C-alpha positions in Angstrom: 0.4 -0.1 -0.2 3.0 2.3 0.8 4.0 2.2 -3.0 0.6 3.3 -4.3 0.1 5.9 -1.5 3.4 7.2 -3.0 2.3 7.5 -6.5 -0.9 9.5 -5.3 1.0 12.0 -3.3 3.9 12.0 -6.4 0.8 12.6 -8.7 -0.7 15.5 -6.5 2.5 17.3 -6.1 2.5 17.2 -9.8 -0.3 18.6 -10.3 0.0 21.4 -7.7 3.2 22.3 -10.0 1.1 22.6 -13.0 -1.3 24.4 -11.4 -4.3 22.3 -12.1 -5.6 23.4 -8.8 -5.6 26.9 -9.2 -8.9 27.3 -10.5 -11.7 25.4 -9.1 -14.8 26.3 -8.1 -15.4 26.9 -4.6 -11.3 27.6 -4.2 -11.0 29.7 -1.0 -14.4 28.7 0.4 -15.2 26.1 3.3 -16.6 22.7 2.6 -19.9 22.3 2.7 -20.1 19.1 4.9 -23.2 16.8 5.3 -24.1 15.7 8.9 -24.2 12.4 8.5 -24.2 11.3 12.3 -27.7 10.0 12.1 -26.4 7.2 10.0 -24.7 4.2 11.4 -20.9 4.1 9.8 -21.2 1.0 8.3 -23.8 2.7 6.0 -22.1 6.3 5.4 -20.7 5.0 2.0 -23.7 2.8 0.8 -25.8 5.9 1.5 -23.6 8.4 -0.1 -23.0 6.3 -3.3 -27.1 6.0 -3.6 -27.1 9.9 -3.2 -24.5 10.3 -5.8 -26.4 8.0 -8.3 -29.4 10.0 -7.5 -31.0 6.8 -6.2 -33.6 6.7 -3.3 -34.8 4.4 -0.7 -38.4 2.6 -1.2 -39.9 4.8 1.5 -38.2 7.8 0.3 -39.5 7.4 -3.2 -42.6 5.8 -2.3 -43.5 9.2 -0.4 -41.7 11.7 -3.3 -44.6 10.2 -5.8 -47.2 10.9 -2.9 -46.2 14.2 -2.8 -45.8 14.7 -6.3 -49.6 13.2 -6.8 -51.0 15.5 -4.2 -49.5 18.6 -6.3 -50.8 17.3 -9.3 -54.5 16.4 -8.2 -54.9 19.8 -6.3 -54.9 21.2 -9.9 -56.9 18.5 -11.8 -60.0 19.7 -13.1 -61.7 16.6 -14.4 -63.4 15.1 -10.9 -63.3 11.1 -12.8 -59.8 11.8 -13.4 -59.6 12.9 -9.8 -61.2 10.2 -8.4 -58.8 7.4 -9.7 -55.7 9.4 -9.0 -57.4 9.7 -5.5 -57.6 5.8 -5.7 -53.9 5.7 -6.4 -52.8 8.1 -3.6 -54.5 6.0 -1.1 -52.8 2.8 -2.3 -49.5 4.3 -2.6 -50.0 5.8 1.2 -50.9 2.2 2.1 -48.0 0.8 0.7 -45.4 3.0 2.5 -47.7 2.8 5.9 -46.5 -1.4 5.2 -43.2 -0.9 4.6 -42.6 1.9 7.7 -40.8 0.9 10.7 -42.5 3.2 12.7 -46.4 4.4 13.0 -47.0 6.9 10.7 -49.6 9.1 13.2 -46.0 10.0 14.3 -44.5 11.3 11.5 -43.0 14.6 11.1 -44.6 17.1 9.0 -47.9 15.1 9.9 -51.4 16.7 7.8 -52.8 17.4 11.0 -50.0 19.4 12.4 -51.1 22.5 11.1 -54.6 21.8 12.6 -53.8 21.2 15.6 -51.1 24.1 15.8 -53.9 26.2 14.8 -55.9 24.9 17.5 -53.5 25.6 20.5 -53.2 28.7 19.5 -56.9 29.7 20.1 -56.8 28.4 23.6 -57.2 31.4 25.9 -54.3 31.9 28.4 -54.1 29.2 30.5 -56.4 26.6 29.8 -55.5 23.8 28.9 -56.6 20.9 25.6 -57.2 18.3 28.4 
């Protein structure tokens, strides 16, 4: 291994002398490092490879499809087509809920979050919800 490291080091030094690194994008600015501390160490490299290849895990792909379908349905004038897409949306949501490890009710950005916050804001000062 030492031999390969020496070759790599020599090539880097040659490139520096030739000025290959002089006009790089972002030169002089801090690196934007991602916080991957929540990802187990053995999964960090595969996740990074999948991200660079623009591949999503099945759960995230389904979430993306659901959001796209919801946006599309919001502007759909035809009621019959909207009903068909609603059935598809229900199927995708059910499929997503089946592959999740946690309950969809614990979802961070649930559909009821805004309603709950609005209700809490309307409560009189000092009054409890329950």
